[in-house]
Structure formats: structure tokens, C-alpha cells
N, C-alpha and C positions, 0 to 999 in steps of 0.2 A: 504587504505582501505574505500572504499568508503560506503556510505553507501544510497540509493536513499528512498524516506521519502512519500509516500505515504498519504494524509493528506483529511478525509476524513469533512466541517466541519459538525457544531450542529446545522441543521435549525430547524425551524419546524415545522411539514406540510411532514417533507420527509420520504421518506420511507429508509430503507436497511436492505440489507434477508442479516443479519450474516452465518445462514448455508447456503445457495444458496455460499457466498464471500469462512468459509471457506472450505468446499465439493467438492463448482466445482472449483471457480472463480481464488483460487490461486494457486491446481494444474495445474488446466490450465497455468497457467504462469508456474508453476514451469514442466512443460514440454516446454514449450515456450522456456526461458533461461536455460533450461540443461548444463552441466556445470561451466556456466559463474557466473551462482547464487550461490556463495555460503554461502550466510544464512536465513533464510526470518523470521519474529515474524509478528507477531498479537495482536497490544490492543486493547479493548474496553475502549473508555471512560463509566465510569462512576463516576465525577462529577469535578465541577470545584479545582480553589485557595481557597473559601473557603466555609464554611462546606454548605450544602442542596445549595450550583449552578449550574447550569447545565455544563457537559464535554464541554471542546471549540470544541473536535473533538470526532462526534459515535463512529468514527476507526477508530483507523493509523494502515498503516503495516508499515515496516521498511525490507527493499535486500536490500542486501549486495554483494561486488563485488572486486574485484583486481581494477578497477580502470574507469574515466569513460567513456572511452575508448573502456575494456569489456561489461561495461551497453549497450552503444551506439550502438556495432555490435551481442550482444542479440536481444538485446530487437526495431530497427529498422526493421529489417524483417516482425517483430509479431506483430508491434504497431497495423495492424487494425485489429485481433484476439482478441486481450489482450484488442483495449478500446474499440470495438465490444460488446465483453461479457459485460462493465456496465451495458447497461442499464438494464441488466437480477436482479439485486439484491441492483440499488438505483438510483434516481434519480436528485441525490448530484453528484454538478463536483468538481471531485480529487484540492487538491494544492499539487504541488509535488514538492520534495526538492533536488535535495544533498546534498549531505554532506561528508569532509573528516571525518574520523572519530579521532582525535586524542589521546583518552586515550579512553580505553574501557579492562572491566573488572567486 
């Protein structure tokens, strides 16, 4: 299983519209990626490792696929539509990481 993580760094003065992200952007991603997308989770950062410290990421999204090839085949044709929607909810440039899931549960 492959996890594609989309991480939005918590930058002072930046905007992130969580309602738009959850109600409009994520459903768009789900429609575009279709059956290749095996699961999605969205997390809102609430704090850092030390009490009272800010979260490193304001939002993290994790998308699951059977393989890197499955992700690339599903994402590539729809990249302009998916990436073109980003300015509608944030001015933060996301950090993307592709990981192999070795333990889940």
C-alpha cells in the first residue's frame, strides 16, 4: 500500500479554508481519482510536541493507493484540475511525500 501525504506547513499569516477543503476539494479529488483511491483521511493540526507549541502542519491529508503506478495513472490526467483548485482554499504551498505503508492498524 502506498500513502500520498499532502502536508500544509503552518505559516503565520497564511490562509486555509478547512470547510472548502473538506466539502469541495476532497470530494473533487475523490471523483477525479476514482477507484484507484483506496482511502483518504484529513487531519487538522492542533499543537506541536511541546505543550502550547503550534502544530507544524495546519492540515495533513493522506491518500491511499495500491501502488505508486496506480497513483500516477490516476493523478496525472487530473493534475491540472486538482492543483488548479488549491488557490480556492489556501495560499500555502503543500509538501508532498509518497510513502510505503509497512505497518497499519
